[in-house]
C-alpha positions as CSV (number, residue, x, y, z in Angstrom):
1,M,18.9,-6.8,-12.4
2,R,17.0,-9.3,-11.4
3,F,12.6,-8.9,-11.4
4,P,10.7,-11.4,-9.3
5,T,8.6,-14.3,-11.5
6,D,5.7,-13.5,-9.3
7,A,3.6,-12.2,-7.1
8,G,3.9,-14.6,-4.6
9,E,7.6,-13.5,-4.4
10,A,7.8,-10.1,-4.9
11,A,5.7,-9.7,-1.5
12,S,8.2,-11.6,0.0
13,V,10.9,-8.9,-1.4
14,T,8.9,-6.2,0.5
15,R,7.5,-7.3,3.3
16,T,10.8,-8.2,5.0
17,D,13.1,-4.3,3.6
18,Y,10.0,-2.1,3.5
19,P,8.6,-0.5,7.0
20,T,4.0,-0.9,6.9
21,T,3.6,2.9,6.9
22,A,6.1,2.6,3.4
23,I,3.8,-0.1,1.8
24,A,0.6,2.2,3.9
25,D,1.6,5.8,2.3
26,Y,2.4,4.1,-1.5
27,V,-0.3,2.2,-1.6
28,F,-2.5,5.2,-0.4
29,A,-0.7,7.7,-2.4
30,C,-1.4,5.4,-5.6
31,M,-5.2,4.5,-4.4
32,A,-5.7,8.6,-4.6
33,T,-4.1,8.9,-7.7
34,N,-6.2,5.7,-9.4
35,G,-9.8,5.7,-8.4
36,E,-10.0,4.5,-4.6
37,T,-11.6,1.1,-6.3
38,R,-11.3,-2.6,-4.8
39,T,-9.5,-2.2,-8.8
40,A,-7.4,0.4,-7.6
41,L,-6.1,-1.4,-4.2
42,Q,-4.7,-4.6,-6.4
43,Q,-3.2,-2.8,-9.1
44,C,-1.3,0.0,-6.6
45,S,-0.4,-3.5,-4.2
46,C,0.9,-4.8,-7.4
47,S,2.8,-2.1,-7.9
48,F,4.3,-1.0,-4.3
49,D,5.7,-5.4,-4.9
50,V,7.6,-4.4,-7.8
51,V,9.0,-0.6,-7.0
52,A,10.2,-2.6,-3.6
53,S,11.8,-6.0,-4.7
54,I,13.6,-3.2,-7.8
55,V,14.2,-0.4,-5.4
56,P,15.7,-1.4,-2.0
57,Y,14.2,0.0,1.3
58,Q,17.3,2.6,1.7
59,R,16.9,3.8,-2.2
60,Y,13.7,4.7,-1.9
61,V,13.7,6.8,1.8
62,E,16.5,8.3,-0.8
63,A,15.2,8.9,-4.0
64,S,11.3,9.7,-1.7
65,T,14.1,12.4,0.0
66,W,15.5,14.3,-3.1
67,L,12.2,14.4,-4.7
68,S,10.4,16.6,-2.0
69,M,13.4,18.2,-1.7
70,G,13.3,19.0,-4.9
71,Q,10.0,20.8,-4.3
72,V,12.2,24.2,-3.0
73,T,12.4,27.2,-5.1
74,G,14.0,28.9,-6.6
75,E,18.6,28.3,-6.3
76,K,18.4,26.7,-3.3
77,G,16.2,23.3,-4.4
78,S,18.4,23.5,-7.8
79,I,20.7,21.0,-6.0
80,F,18.4,19.1,-5.4
81,R,16.9,19.3,-8.4
82,E,20.5,19.1,-10.2
83,S,22.4,16.6,-9.2
84,A,23.6,13.6,-10.0
85,E,23.4,11.9,-6.9
86,S,19.3,13.1,-6.9
87,K,18.9,12.3,-10.6
88,A,20.6,8.6,-10.0
89,A,18.0,8.7,-7.1
90,I,15.0,9.1,-9.1
91,G,16.3,7.6,-12.4
92,D,16.4,4.2,-10.2
93,L,12.5,4.6,-8.8
94,R,11.0,5.7,-11.9
95,R,12.4,2.8,-13.5
96,A,10.7,0.5,-11.3
97,Q,7.9,2.7,-11.0
98,A,6.8,2.3,-14.8
99,E,8.4,-1.3,-14.6
100,A,5.3,-1.0,-12.4
101,E,3.0,0.1,-14.4
102,I,3.1,-2.2,-17.3
103,R,3.0,-5.0,-15.3
104,C,0.3,-3.7,-13.3
105,F,-1.9,-1.4,-14.8
106,E,-1.5,-2.4,-18.1
């Protein structure tokens, strides 16, 4: 796994792979969690750039779908939470988010 060497390289990756609505959704959700300040905007934008540089858009959609469907309660939701495919996709996203946390929020 290769990480971009600077913010400009990370940003160029995201602009071609991710639609604007996905970028906005990510940043808005991040800011709702971390505060609606200028600092949070910068950190959340950075976080998105890091995640997008690690996880291709299609994989991001897969992980997001698994996470969403995993909220279904009971036996019907268990396949979305327990399958190897869901765990792998979600794991990829979580590792990218952890890298983003280190780079952008510390």
